[in-house]
C-alpha positions as CSV (number, residue, x, y, z in Angstrom):
1,X,104.8,177.3,129.9
2,X,106.5,176.7,126.5
3,X,109.0,174.4,128.2
4,X,106.1,172.3,129.7
5,X,104.4,172.1,126.3
6,X,107.6,170.8,124.7
7,X,108.0,168.1,127.4
8,X,104.4,167.0,126.9
9,X,104.9,166.8,123.2
10,X,108.1,164.8,123.6
11,X,106.3,162.3,125.8
12,X,103.3,162.0,123.4
13,X,105.7,161.4,120.5
14,X,107.6,158.7,122.5
15,X,104.2,157.1,123.4
16,X,103.1,157.2,119.8
17,X,106.4,155.6,118.7
18,X,106.2,152.8,121.3
19,X,102.5,152.2,120.3
20,X,103.5,151.8,116.6
21,X,106.4,149.5,117.5
22,X,104.0,147.2,119.4
23,X,100.9,147.5,117.1
24,X,102.6,146.8,113.7
25,X,104.2,143.4,114.8
26,X,100.9,142.4,116.4
27,X,98.9,143.1,113.2
28,X,101.6,141.4,111.1
29,X,101.5,138.3,113.3
30,X,97.7,138.2,113.3
31,X,97.6,138.3,109.5
32,X,100.3,135.7,109.3
33,X,98.6,133.4,111.8
34,X,95.2,133.9,110.1
35,X,96.6,132.8,106.8
36,X,97.4,129.4,108.5
37,X,101.1,129.2,107.5
38,X,102.7,129.3,110.9
39,X,105.2,126.7,109.8
40,X,108.2,128.3,108.1
41,X,109.3,125.0,106.4
42,X,106.1,124.7,104.4
43,X,106.1,126.9,101.3
44,X,102.8,128.9,100.9
45,X,100.7,128.4,97.7
46,X,99.5,131.7,96.2
47,X,95.9,132.5,97.2
48,X,94.9,133.7,93.7
49,X,96.5,133.6,90.3
50,X,99.3,136.2,90.2
51,X,99.0,137.2,93.9
52,X,101.7,135.2,95.5
53,X,102.7,136.5,98.9
54,X,99.5,138.6,99.5
55,X,97.6,138.3,102.8
56,X,94.6,136.0,102.7
57,X,92.1,138.5,103.9
58,X,89.3,138.2,101.3
59,X,86.7,140.0,103.5
60,X,86.2,142.7,100.8
61,X,85.8,140.1,98.0
62,X,82.3,138.9,97.0
63,X,81.6,135.2,97.8
64,X,79.3,133.4,95.5
65,X,77.9,129.9,95.4
66,X,78.2,128.4,91.9
67,X,77.9,125.1,90.1
68,X,81.1,123.4,88.8
69,X,80.5,121.2,85.8
70,X,82.9,118.2,86.0
71,X,84.0,117.1,82.5
72,X,80.5,117.8,81.2
73,X,79.2,114.8,83.2
74,X,77.7,116.2,86.4
75,X,77.6,119.3,88.6
76,X,78.8,119.9,92.1
77,X,78.3,123.0,94.3
78,X,81.4,125.2,94.5
79,X,82.3,128.6,95.9
80,X,83.8,131.6,94.0
81,X,85.8,134.2,95.9
82,X,87.1,137.0,93.6
83,X,88.7,135.2,90.7
84,X,89.3,132.0,92.6
85,X,87.0,128.9,92.6
86,X,87.0,126.5,95.5
87,X,85.8,122.9,95.2
88,X,84.7,120.8,98.2
89,X,87.5,118.4,99.4
90,X,85.0,115.6,99.7
91,X,84.7,115.7,95.9
92,X,88.5,116.0,95.3
93,X,89.1,113.1,97.7
94,X,87.0,110.6,95.8
95,X,87.8,112.0,92.3
96,X,91.6,112.0,92.7
97,X,92.0,109.4,95.4
98,X,93.7,111.7,97.9
99,X,93.4,112.1,101.6
100,X,93.0,115.0,104.1
101,X,91.9,115.8,107.6
102,X,91.4,118.9,109.7
103,X,93.8,119.0,112.6
104,X,94.8,121.4,115.4
105,X,98.6,122.1,115.6
106,X,100.0,124.5,118.2
107,X,96.6,125.8,118.9
108,X,95.8,126.6,115.2
109,X,93.5,124.7,112.9
110,X,94.9,123.5,109.6
111,X,94.1,121.1,106.9
112,X,96.6,118.3,106.1
113,X,96.5,116.9,102.6
114,X,98.3,113.7,101.5
115,X,98.4,111.9,98.3
116,X,98.7,108.4,99.8
117,X,98.3,106.5,103.0
118,X,101.2,104.2,102.4
119,X,104.3,104.3,104.6
120,X,107.9,104.1,103.4
121,X,110.2,102.1,105.6
122,X,113.9,102.9,104.9
123,X,116.3,100.1,105.6
124,X,118.5,100.8,108.6
125,X,121.4,99.1,106.8
126,X,122.3,96.2,104.5
127,X,119.7,93.4,104.6
128,X,120.6,90.6,106.9
129,X,119.0,87.2,106.1
130,X,119.5,86.2,109.7
131,X,118.1,89.4,111.1
132,X,114.7,91.2,111.0
133,X,112.6,90.4,107.9
134,X,112.0,93.7,106.0
135,X,109.9,95.8,108.4
136,X,107.9,93.0,109.9
137,X,108.7,94.0,113.4
138,X,105.8,96.5,112.8
139,X,103.4,93.7,111.8
140,X,100.7,92.4,114.2
141,X,99.4,89.6,112.2
142,X,97.2,88.0,114.9
143,X,95.1,91.2,115.3
144,X,94.2,91.5,111.7
145,X,90.4,91.4,111.0
146,X,91.0,88.5,108.5
147,X,92.5,86.3,111.2
148,X,89.8,84.4,112.9
149,X,91.9,83.4,115.9
150,X,95.2,81.7,116.9
151,X,94.7,78.0,117.0
152,X,95.3,76.5,120.4
153,X,96.1,73.2,118.8
154,X,98.8,74.5,116.5
155,X,99.6,78.0,117.9
156,X,99.3,79.7,114.4
157,X,96.7,82.0,112.9
158,X,93.5,80.8,111.2
159,X,92.7,82.9,108.1
160,X,89.3,84.0,106.9
161,X,90.7,86.0,103.9
162,X,88.8,83.9,101.3
163,X,86.6,81.6,103.3
164,X,84.8,82.8,106.4
165,X,84.9,79.5,108.4
166,X,88.7,79.7,108.6
167,X,91.6,77.7,107.2
168,X,95.4,77.5,107.5
169,X,97.1,79.8,105.1
170,X,100.8,79.3,104.8
171,X,101.6,82.9,103.7
172,X,99.9,84.3,106.8
173,X,101.4,81.7,109.1
174,X,104.9,82.5,107.8
175,X,104.2,86.3,108.2
176,X,103.1,85.6,111.8
177,X,106.4,83.7,112.5
178,X,108.6,86.3,110.7
179,X,106.9,89.2,112.6
180,X,107.6,87.5,116.0
181,X,111.2,86.7,115.0
182,X,111.7,90.3,114.1
183,X,110.0,91.6,117.2
184,X,112.3,89.4,119.3
185,X,115.3,91.3,117.8
186,X,113.9,94.8,118.2
187,X,112.0,94.7,121.5
188,X,113.4,94.5,125.1
189,X,113.7,91.2,126.8
190,X,110.3,90.1,128.1
191,X,109.4,90.4,131.7
192,X,108.4,87.0,133.1
193,X,106.7,85.9,136.3
194,X,106.7,82.2,137.2
195,X,103.4,81.6,139.0
196,X,103.6,77.8,139.7
197,X,106.3,75.2,138.8
198,X,105.5,72.5,141.4
199,X,108.5,72.9,143.6
200,X,110.5,76.2,143.5
201,X,107.5,78.5,142.9
202,X,104.3,77.4,144.7
203,X,101.2,79.5,144.4
204,X,98.4,79.6,147.0
205,X,95.5,77.8,145.4
206,X,92.1,77.5,147.0
207,X,90.9,73.8,147.1
208,X,87.2,73.4,147.8
209,X,85.9,70.5,149.9
210,X,85.8,67.3,147.9
211,X,88.6,68.4,145.5
212,X,92.3,67.8,145.9
213,X,95.6,69.2,144.8
214,X,99.1,67.9,145.3
215,X,102.6,68.4,144.0
216,X,104.1,65.1,142.8
217,X,106.8,63.8,140.5
218,X,105.4,62.9,137.0
219,X,107.2,59.9,135.5
220,X,107.1,61.4,132.0
221,X,108.6,64.6,133.3
222,X,110.7,63.3,136.1
223,X,113.7,65.4,135.1
224,X,111.8,68.6,135.5
225,X,110.9,68.2,139.2
226,X,107.5,68.2,140.7
227,X,104.3,69.1,138.9
228,X,100.9,70.4,140.3
229,X,98.2,67.7,140.0
230,X,94.5,68.4,140.7
231,X,91.2,66.5,140.9
232,X,87.8,68.2,141.1
233,X,84.2,67.6,140.5
234,X,82.3,68.5,137.3
235,X,80.9,71.8,138.4
236,X,82.9,75.0,138.6
237,X,82.2,75.5,142.3
238,X,84.5,72.5,142.8
239,X,87.4,74.0,140.7
240,X,90.9,74.6,142.2
241,X,91.3,78.4,142.0
242,X,94.2,80.8,142.2
243,X,93.2,84.4,142.8
244,X,95.4,87.0,141.2
245,X,95.7,90.7,140.5
246,X,98.2,90.6,137.6
247,X,98.4,93.5,135.0
248,X,100.3,94.0,131.7
249,X,102.0,90.5,131.6
250,X,99.2,88.9,129.5
251,X,101.1,86.1,127.7
252,X,100.4,82.7,129.4
253,X,102.8,79.8,129.1
254,X,102.0,76.5,130.7
255,X,102.7,72.8,130.3
256,X,99.4,71.0,130.7
257,X,98.1,67.5,130.9
258,X,94.3,67.2,130.9
259,X,92.2,64.1,131.2
260,X,88.7,63.8,129.7
261,X,86.2,66.6,130.6
262,X,88.9,68.8,132.1
263,X,89.8,72.4,131.5
264,X,92.0,75.3,132.4
265,X,90.2,78.7,132.7
266,X,91.7,82.2,132.9
267,X,89.5,85.0,134.1
268,X,90.3,88.5,132.9
269,X,88.8,91.8,134.0
270,X,88.5,95.1,132.3
271,X,90.0,97.5,134.8
272,X,87.8,100.4,133.6
273,X,84.4,98.7,133.4
274,X,85.1,95.9,135.9
275,X,83.5,93.4,133.4
276,X,84.8,89.8,133.7
277,X,85.7,87.5,130.8
278,X,86.5,83.8,131.0
279,X,88.9,82.2,128.5
280,X,88.7,78.4,128.5
281,X,91.2,75.9,127.1
282,X,89.4,72.6,126.6
283,X,89.9,69.1,125.2
284,X,88.2,69.5,121.8
285,X,88.9,69.9,118.1
286,X,87.5,73.5,118.3
287,X,88.9,76.6,116.8
288,X,86.9,79.1,118.9
289,X,83.5,79.1,120.5
290,X,81.8,82.0,122.3
291,X,78.9,82.1,124.8
292,X,78.3,85.5,126.3
293,X,81.5,86.4,128.2
294,X,82.9,82.8,127.9
295,X,85.4,82.2,125.1
296,X,86.5,78.6,124.4
297,X,89.6,77.4,122.6
298,X,90.1,73.7,121.8
299,X,93.6,72.2,122.4
300,X,92.7,69.1,120.5
301,X,91.2,65.7,121.4
302,X,94.5,64.0,120.7
303,X,96.0,66.0,123.6
304,X,93.9,64.0,126.1
305,X,96.2,62.5,128.7
306,X,99.4,63.8,127.2
307,X,101.6,66.8,128.1
308,X,101.1,69.8,125.8
309,X,102.8,73.2,125.9
310,X,100.6,76.2,125.5
311,X,101.7,79.7,124.7
312,X,98.7,82.0,124.6
313,X,98.4,85.8,124.3
314,X,95.4,86.3,126.5
315,X,94.7,89.7,125.1
316,X,94.5,88.3,121.6
317,X,92.4,85.3,122.7
318,X,89.9,87.6,124.4
319,X,89.9,90.2,121.5
320,X,89.1,87.4,118.9
321,X,86.2,86.3,121.0
322,X,84.7,89.7,121.7
323,X,83.4,90.6,118.1
324,X,81.3,87.4,118.0
325,X,78.9,88.5,120.7
326,X,79.3,92.3,120.7
327,X,76.2,93.0,118.5
328,X,75.5,96.5,119.5
329,X,77.6,99.6,119.4
330,X,80.6,99.9,117.1
331,X,83.1,97.5,118.6
332,X,85.9,99.4,120.2
333,X,89.0,97.4,120.3
334,X,90.2,97.0,123.8
335,X,93.6,98.2,124.9
336,X,96.0,95.7,126.5
337,X,96.5,98.1,129.4
338,X,92.8,97.8,130.3
339,X,93.0,94.2,131.2
340,X,94.3,92.2,134.2
341,X,94.3,88.5,135.1
342,X,92.2,88.0,138.2
343,X,91.9,84.2,138.4
344,X,93.2,80.9,137.1
345,X,90.9,77.8,137.6
346,X,91.6,74.1,137.1
347,X,88.6,71.8,136.6
348,X,88.5,68.0,136.2
349,X,91.6,65.9,136.5
350,X,95.1,66.7,135.3
351,X,98.4,68.4,135.9
352,X,100.2,71.6,135.1
353,X,103.8,72.7,135.2
354,X,105.8,75.9,134.5
355,X,102.8,78.3,134.7
356,X,104.2,81.6,133.6
357,X,102.9,85.1,132.7
358,X,105.0,87.4,130.6
359,X,105.0,90.5,128.4
360,X,105.8,88.5,125.3
361,X,107.0,85.1,124.0
362,X,108.1,85.9,120.5
363,X,110.5,83.0,119.9
364,X,107.8,80.5,121.1
365,X,105.4,81.9,118.5
366,X,108.2,81.9,115.9
367,X,108.8,78.2,116.4
368,X,105.1,77.4,116.5
369,X,105.0,78.7,112.9
370,X,108.2,77.0,111.9
371,X,107.0,73.6,113.3
372,X,103.6,74.0,111.6
373,X,105.5,74.4,108.2
374,X,107.5,71.2,108.9
375,X,104.3,69.2,109.7
376,X,102.3,70.5,106.8
377,X,104.8,70.5,103.9
378,X,103.8,68.2,101.0
379,X,106.6,65.7,100.8
380,X,106.3,65.2,97.1
381,X,106.2,68.8,96.0
382,X,107.9,70.5,98.9
383,X,105.1,73.0,98.9
384,X,102.5,74.3,101.3
385,X,99.1,74.0,99.4
386,X,96.5,76.7,99.8
387,X,93.3,74.9,100.7
388,X,90.7,77.3,99.3
389,X,89.6,78.4,95.8
390,X,90.9,81.7,94.5
391,X,89.6,83.8,91.6
392,X,92.1,86.6,90.9
393,X,89.8,88.5,88.6
394,X,87.6,88.4,85.5
395,X,89.4,86.7,82.6
396,X,91.6,84.5,84.9
397,X,90.8,80.8,85.4
398,X,89.9,79.9,89.0
399,X,92.7,78.4,91.1
400,X,91.3,75.1,92.6
401,X,91.9,74.0,96.2
402,X,95.5,72.9,96.8
403,X,97.2,75.5,94.6
404,X,100.7,76.8,95.4
405,X,102.0,80.3,95.7
406,X,105.6,81.5,95.2
407,X,104.9,84.1,97.9
408,X,103.9,81.4,100.4
409,X,107.0,79.4,99.4
410,X,109.3,82.4,99.7
411,X,107.9,83.5,103.1
412,X,108.1,79.9,104.4
413,X,111.7,79.6,103.2
414,X,112.6,82.9,104.8
415,X,111.2,81.6,108.1
416,X,112.8,78.2,107.9
417,X,116.2,79.6,107.0
418,X,116.0,81.7,110.2
419,X,114.8,78.7,112.2
420,X,117.8,76.8,111.0
421,X,120.1,79.6,112.0
422,X,118.4,80.4,115.3
423,X,118.3,76.7,116.3
424,X,122.1,76.5,115.7
425,X,121.8,74.1,112.8
426,X,118.7,72.0,113.3
427,X,118.6,70.1,110.0
428,X,114.9,69.6,109.8
429,X,114.4,73.3,109.1
430,X,117.1,73.3,106.4
431,X,115.7,70.2,104.7
432,X,112.2,71.7,104.6
433,X,113.6,75.0,103.2
434,X,115.6,73.2,100.5
435,X,112.6,71.0,99.6
436,X,110.6,74.3,99.2
437,X,112.7,75.1,96.1
438,X,111.1,72.2,94.0
439,X,108.1,74.2,92.9
440,X,110.3,77.0,91.5
441,X,111.4,74.7,88.7
442,X,107.9,73.4,87.8
443,X,105.8,75.4,85.3
444,X,102.6,76.8,86.7
445,X,100.5,74.9,84.2
446,X,102.0,71.7,85.7
447,X,101.2,72.7,89.3
448,X,104.3,74.7,90.1
449,X,104.9,78.4,90.4
450,X,107.2,79.1,87.4
451,X,105.9,81.4,84.6
452,X,107.8,82.8,81.6
453,X,107.3,86.3,80.2
454,X,107.6,86.6,76.4
455,X,109.1,83.1,76.4
456,X,112.4,84.3,78.0
457,X,112.1,85.8,81.5
458,X,111.4,83.5,84.4
459,X,108.8,84.7,86.9
460,X,107.7,83.1,90.2
461,X,103.9,83.5,90.4
462,X,102.2,84.5,93.6
463,X,99.0,83.3,91.9
464,X,99.8,80.7,89.2
465,X,96.9,81.8,87.0
466,X,95.9,81.1,83.4
467,X,96.9,83.3,81.7
468,X,99.8,84.4,83.8
469,X,99.3,87.4,86.1
470,X,102.9,88.4,87.1
471,X,102.0,89.9,90.5
472,X,105.0,92.1,91.5
473,X,105.0,92.1,95.4
474,X,104.6,88.3,95.7
475,X,107.4,87.8,93.2
476,X,109.8,90.0,95.2
477,X,108.9,88.2,98.4
478,X,109.8,84.9,96.7
479,X,113.2,86.4,95.7
480,X,113.9,87.3,99.4
481,X,113.2,83.7,100.4
482,X,115.7,82.5,97.8
483,X,118.3,85.0,99.0
484,X,117.7,84.1,102.6
485,X,118.3,80.4,102.0
486,X,121.3,81.0,99.7
487,X,122.9,83.2,102.5
488,X,122.1,80.8,105.3
489,X,122.5,77.2,104.0
490,X,125.9,75.6,103.9
491,X,127.8,76.4,100.7
492,X,127.5,73.0,99.2
493,X,123.7,73.1,99.6
494,X,122.9,76.7,98.5
495,X,123.7,76.5,94.8
496,X,120.1,76.0,93.6
497,X,118.7,78.9,95.7
498,X,121.5,81.1,94.3
499,X,120.7,80.2,90.7
500,X,117.0,80.7,91.2
501,X,117.6,84.1,92.9
502,X,119.9,85.4,90.1
503,X,117.5,84.2,87.4
504,X,114.6,86.1,89.2
505,X,116.7,89.3,89.7
506,X,117.5,89.3,86.0
507,X,113.8,89.1,85.1
508,X,112.9,91.8,87.6
509,X,115.4,94.3,86.1
510,X,114.0,93.6,82.6
511,X,110.3,93.8,83.6
512,X,110.3,96.3,86.5
513,X,109.4,99.4,84.5
514,X,106.3,97.6,83.0
515,X,104.7,98.3,86.4
516,X,105.4,102.0,86.3
517,X,102.2,104.1,85.5
518,X,103.9,107.5,85.8
519,X,101.9,108.3,88.9
520,X,101.9,104.9,90.7
521,X,102.3,101.3,90.0
522,X,100.4,98.3,88.7
523,X,99.7,95.4,91.0
524,X,100.2,92.9,88.2
525,X,100.5,92.7,84.4
526,X,96.9,91.8,83.5
527,X,96.8,94.7,81.1
528,X,99.4,92.8,79.1
529,X,98.2,89.2,79.5
530,X,94.4,90.0,79.3
531,X,94.5,93.1,77.2
532,X,92.4,95.1,79.7
533,X,92.8,98.2,81.9
534,X,95.7,98.1,84.3
535,X,95.1,96.8,87.8
536,X,96.5,99.8,89.7
537,X,98.1,99.0,93.0
538,X,96.4,100.5,96.1
539,X,98.7,102.8,98.0
540,X,99.6,100.2,100.6
541,X,100.7,97.8,97.9
542,X,102.5,100.6,96.1
543,X,104.3,101.4,99.4
544,X,105.2,97.7,99.6
545,X,106.7,97.9,96.1
546,X,108.8,100.9,97.3
547,X,109.9,99.2,100.5
548,X,110.8,96.0,98.7
549,X,113.0,97.9,96.1
550,X,114.7,99.9,98.9
551,X,115.6,96.6,100.6
552,X,116.8,95.0,97.3
553,X,118.9,98.0,96.7
554,X,121.0,97.0,99.7
555,X,121.6,93.6,98.1
556,X,122.0,94.6,94.4
557,X,123.8,97.9,93.6
558,X,122.2,98.2,90.1
559,X,121.0,101.9,90.0
560,X,117.8,100.8,88.2
561,X,116.5,99.4,91.5
562,X,117.4,102.4,93.7
563,X,116.3,105.0,91.1
564,X,113.0,103.3,90.5
565,X,112.4,103.1,94.2
566,X,113.1,106.9,94.6
567,X,110.7,107.7,91.7
568,X,108.0,105.5,93.0
569,X,108.4,107.0,96.5
570,X,107.9,110.5,94.9
571,X,104.6,109.3,93.4
572,X,103.3,109.0,97.0
573,X,103.7,112.7,97.6
574,X,101.9,113.8,94.4
575,X,104.8,113.9,91.9
576,X,104.2,112.6,88.4
577,X,106.3,111.5,85.5
578,X,106.9,114.4,82.9
579,X,104.6,114.6,79.9
580,X,105.2,115.8,76.4
């Protein structure tokens, strides 16, 4: 009996020991998970003053709703738990310009707090003036809200940044071209499908009674082989039609010759809703027109009866038409994968050749931008005038139509230098880039972009205002244009770009720290020239300052540039300059 009792006791002790071994880790894990740490690389902030490392179970502490008086100006509702006071994040967000969101990570809820929404892009190596431009491979200029559409006449964006009816803005056009040049270097080769070329690839078109279609040699294009010619009535039930079921490859390339009252129409379908949209390319001087699900782009009256090459991103063309008739519901931007091409229609009289659908045509877009810059450069000034008025802020004189911008000049020169390189030495691009230097020598009060700080430091003005504004990001972009041209042009033609670049870099090093606020940066120096409060840079502009300096640090080894970039980067995660 005694032996049986001892055996039972031994089993109970073993069971108790096993239970403790299991229960203690479970309790520890529950408390650890409940405190929301769960990520060993993130240090934990003490829950209350002097209680670092304690569990966050405050169930025994009294919770009390109280008023918090903010700088003796107003009150907000707060919560007191023990000796700790909690303020609502919605107040902190607006008051301190910070950002946060509730997220679920690994099944646990947590709150992510960030001091900025800007993104730092570290250079992958030394800057190459023939390679990608900064981090523009991430830019999608054509999808910006302030882009009305891509002109079917010129193939470049129409801006609505300062005037809603739309205008050509050289800065934006150059960014469009630079982004496509950069994407061409970073994305895979596009997938292309030739649909119709008149002889080797012949599609099966449906030709209604009374209409005609034939493949013939065009005298103008005799060297390219046959083209597809068509003739139809005026109504769409007489159109020559090609039915398709084509997904993903939504960039249309086609050589087209249209006679009066003729059009080419592409029908797209949303694969989820089955809704149909019709995108028309017509002989008209029209930017964009919308009527229900019909979107119209003019290819120009001067294109009547002559061959014109079109490169159109059908997804962009559709998306730019949608907001104009989607009145209800918050417009949800469509995804490219939702669309497919279901039909191409030809109406009227004309010819087409080399009809192709592809995933992208970046180099074609790049040259559309470069060629626009060639056609629209002022021959006397070498500049690309901005055709809208601009008021930078109270205290600055308004810039009248036709003003010049060092940022526009710099971007355009960066684009043209790459076009000269990519085209294997086409001198029209080099000449335009060299002519673009003229305005850097002309003072802003005489119509150029040159300003002087304290009578001794040369500065190239993004906005040549009166008084001077000294905008930082635009100035650095102009320096990159000068550097690109100096590095790309033949040695005997690059001297002026080199001198202007060195002059600008010298000024930047002397003036850079004037933009440092100790917790961020200033967009410009209006606090100096106007004697008013600083114009603090938004976080996206601050991030641009950091990215620009990181890139310049690969060109110029001066530690001032790299150290300033590092300090400014730290401001984006809440670090501040020391105080006394």
